[in-house]
Every structure is written in C-alpha cells, then in structure tokens.
N, C-alpha and C positions, 0 to 999 in steps of 0.2 A: 533443388527439385526437394520437394516436402513429398513423405510418405506416410501412406496411409497404415493405420493402424487396423489391426482384420481381428475379427473375433469368429473361430471355427469352430462350428459343432457339428459332428458326426459328418465332417468335408462339404456342410453347407456356409457357404460366405455370407456372413451378415455384417455390414459395415458398421464402426463405432458411430456412436451419436455423438457428437461435437459438442463440446462445451457452453453453456449459455454464456454471451459477452458479459464482458464486466459492466457491473453497475455503478452507480453514483458511490452507492452505500459501501461495495468493494474499497472504493479508495478512501472513505473516510476510516475504515476499518484497517487497514493497511496501513495511513497515517498512523493514526492511536498506537496500532501493535509497534511503530518505527518508536514513538514516545514513549511508549512505557518502558521499551528496552532502553531507554538512557535515564531512567528515572525521572522524568518531568513530573511525574503524579504526585511523589515523593515533594519534591522540590516547589511546586506549585502549592500543595498542602502546609509545607512549612511557612511560604512566605506571606499563604491567605492566616494562616492562624498564627503562627507566630510574629508575622514581621520580620522575616529573617528574607533578605535581600536575594532574589534568587540569582547563581550561577550564569553572568554575561555569554558563556557558550551554551546555557541550556537555551535562553532567549534568542540568541542567534538561529539556533536549531529550529527553533519554533516555528520564529519567520518563515527559515527557509523552508521546512516541511509544508506550513502554509500555502506560499507561493507554489509548491511543486502542485499538491491539491489544485490549488485555482487553476493552472495550467491544464492540468490534466484534465478537467471538468470542462474547461473552455474550449479542448482541442474539437475538430469534429465527429470523433469518436475517439473512445477510449480505447490505447493497445493493449491488446491480449497480452504482453506482458510487463505489463505499470509495476509488478512490485519488483521487476532485477532493480538493480542497485542502479545501473546506470541513471535513472529517472530520480533517484532519491541522493540526497547530501547527504554523508559518510561522517 
C-alpha cells in the first residue's frame, strides 16, 4: 500500500507533485557515477596515455555496467528505482 505525501499549509491539503520519470540521460549519469566511483577514469587515462593495461576486473565492470545501461534503455519504461544496487553490478 503506497502512501502519499501531503503538504499542509494553513490546514489546506495540497498533493505533492510527482517526480518526473527517469530519462535516458539519468541512466547514463548513474552509470558514469558508478564507473567513476570505482576509478575507471584513472585506469582508462593511464591505459591511453602510458599504454598500461587496464586491470581485468575494471574492464569487466565496464562491460557489465554497459550491459545494464542497455537493458534499462531497451525496457518498455525505465524503472523509477533504477538507481538501486539491485540493478547494477557490485
């Protein structure tokens, strides 16, 4: 049973506006945040600039996150809770 939030001003009830549904850009931002959190950008720069091979676990993480992005974007609609860890690799 979902509860609705109410904003009470002077005893008058005003329903709170619903959040906008998630967009494609939101999914890409979340994917970039998760990759950045794991240090992907630094490894990629070292790989491109110095030729140092990126660790296998970082490359695998990038592939798994790319797969999640593709799966979320091809779904009929992006779930509101797409930021939950249940959707993303740990």
